[in-house]
C-alpha positions in Angstrom: 105.4 92.2 -10.9 108.8 92.3 -9.3 107.2 92.7 -6.0 105.0 89.5 -6.4 108.2 87.5 -7.3 110.1 88.9 -4.2 107.0 88.0 -2.0 106.8 84.5 -3.4 110.4 83.9 -3.0 110.2 85.2 0.6 107.4 83.0 1.6 109.2 79.9 0.1 112.3 80.8 2.1 110.4 81.1 5.2 108.7 77.7 4.6 112.0 76.1 4.2 113.4 77.5 7.3 110.3 76.4 9.2 110.6 72.8 7.9 114.3 72.8 8.6 113.6 74.0 12.2 110.9 71.4 12.7 112.9 68.6 11.3 116.1 69.1 13.4 114.3 70.1 16.6 112.2 66.9 16.8 113.4 64.8 20.0 111.9 61.6 18.7 114.1 59.0 16.9 113.9 59.1 13.2 111.7 56.5 11.8 113.7 53.8 9.9 113.8 54.6 6.1 112.8 51.9 3.6 116.5 51.7 2.4 117.8 50.9 6.0 115.2 48.2 6.4 116.1 46.6 3.1 119.8 46.6 4.2 119.0 45.2 7.6 116.9 42.5 6.0 119.7 41.6 3.5 122.3 41.3 6.4 119.8 38.8 8.1 118.8 36.9 5.0 121.9 36.8 2.9 124.9 35.1 4.4 127.8 34.8 2.2 131.0 32.7 2.2 134.1 32.5 0.0 136.3 29.6 -1.2 140.1 30.2 -1.9 140.1 28.3 -5.4 143.9 28.1 -5.5 143.9 26.4 -2.1 140.9 24.1 -3.1 142.5 23.0 -6.3 145.9 22.4 -4.5 144.3 20.2 -1.9 141.4 18.5 -3.5 142.6 14.9 -4.3 140.7 14.5 -7.6 142.0 18.1 -8.7 145.6 16.8 -7.9 144.9 13.5 -9.7 143.6 15.4 -12.8 146.6 17.7 -12.9 149.0 14.6 -12.6 147.2 12.7 -15.3 147.4 15.6 -17.6 150.9 16.3 -17.1 151.7 12.7 -17.7 149.9 12.5 -20.8 151.6 15.9 -21.8 155.1 14.4 -21.1 154.0 11.1 -22.9 153.0 13.1 -26.1 156.2 15.1 -26.0 158.4 12.2 -25.7 156.7 10.5 -28.5 157.0 13.6 -30.7 160.7 14.2 -29.7 161.5 10.5 -30.4 159.9 10.5 -33.8 161.3 14.0 -34.7 164.9 12.8 -33.8 164.4 9.8 -36.1 163.2 11.9 -38.8 166.1 14.3 -38.6 168.6 11.4 -38.5 166.9 10.0 -41.8 167.1 13.6 -43.3 170.7 13.9 -42.4 171.4 10.4 -44.1 169.5 11.4 -47.0 171.5 14.5 -47.4 174.6 12.4 -47.0 173.6 10.1 -49.8 172.7 13.0 -52.1 176.2 14.5 -51.5 177.9 11.3 -52.1 175.8 10.5 -55.2 174.6 7.1 -53.6 171.4 7.0 -55.4 171.2 4.9 -58.4 168.7 7.4 -60.2 167.3 10.8 -59.9 163.7 9.3 -59.5 164.9 7.2 -56.6 166.4 10.2 -54.8 163.2 12.1 -55.4 160.9 9.4 -54.2 163.0 9.1 -50.9 162.7 13.0 -50.5 158.9 12.9 -51.0 158.7 10.0 -48.5 160.7 12.3 -46.0 158.4 15.2 -46.8 155.4 13.1 -46.1 156.8 11.7 -42.7 157.4 15.4 -41.8 154.0 16.3 -42.6 152.6 13.3 -40.7 154.7 14.3 -37.8 153.2 17.8 -37.8 149.7 16.4 -38.1 150.4 13.9 -35.2 151.5 17.0 -33.2 148.4 18.9 -34.0 146.2 15.9 -33.3 147.8 15.2 -29.9 147.5 19.0 -28.8 143.9 18.7 -29.9 143.2 15.6 -28.1 145.1 17.0 -25.0 142.9 20.1 -25.1 139.7 17.9 -25.3 140.9 15.7 -22.4 141.6 18.8 -20.4 138.4 20.4 -21.1 136.5 17.1 -20.2 138.4 16.8 -16.9 138.0 20.3 -16.1 134.1 20.0 -16.7 134.1 16.8 -14.4 136.1 18.9 -11.7 133.8 21.7 -11.9 130.8 19.5 -11.9 132.2 17.5 -8.7 132.6 21.0 -7.0 129.4 22.3 -7.9 127.5 19.1 -6.9 129.3 19.0 -3.6 128.5 22.9 -2.9 124.9 22.2 -3.6 124.5 19.5 -1.2 126.9 21.3 1.3 124.7 24.4 1.2 121.5 22.6 1.9 122.5 22.7 5.5 124.4 26.0 5.5 121.8 28.2 3.5 124.3 30.6 2.0 122.8 32.9 -0.4 126.2 33.6 -2.1 129.4 31.3 -2.4 132.2 32.9 -4.3 135.7 32.3 -5.0 138.0 34.5 -2.7 140.6 35.5 -5.4 139.2 39.0 -5.7 138.6 39.5 -2.1 141.1 42.2 -0.6 140.0 41.8 3.0 137.4 39.7 4.7 137.0 38.0 8.2 138.1 34.2 8.5 134.5 33.5 9.5 133.5 33.7 5.7 136.2 31.5 4.5 134.8 27.9 4.1 137.7 26.6 1.9 138.8 24.0 4.6 135.4 22.7 5.0 134.8 22.5 1.3 138.1 20.7 0.6 137.7 18.2 3.6 134.1 17.4 2.3 135.2 16.8 -1.3 138.1 14.6 -0.2 135.7 12.6 1.9 133.2 12.3 -0.9 135.8 11.6 -3.6 137.2 8.1 -2.7 133.4 7.0 -2.4 132.7 8.1 -6.1 135.8 6.1 -7.1 134.5 2.7 -5.7 
């Protein structure tokens, strides 16, 4: 039984050696594998490009306008809240002064003014929350418009270019400049943007 196992193992080893010799002694070029054919066809069929998003947002006129608009709204809201907050603090200080000087005719009147100040403080907090929510909604709306504008442009831009993949270049560690279409996209968006405003 042992001899049969040795015989079979020996025959298998000889077959492997013969196949090995035949494979490497062949002078003809190896036939392309299916994997290399797929790789070659992808290289030819799948052109790619990227856009540097930070540059696009910094140079696209609509994006700059959106940023300025949101900044102005944020500053206006902060200014309004600061003004109302100062007025409330002044009124609270005056109330404390009146309480210390016993300037109220009755305890009920002092409590009524204190309740009024507490309501104003709560109203101010609610106003701050409402303004923050409104700003967040406005920012989301403008961001959606910005994204739609860019996507719409890229769709029409790509009708001629036929890229299979356009991505943002923030994660690209290295690539050739030939793949960077940022300037073309920004220029196209800026040419198109004033037309949309009219």
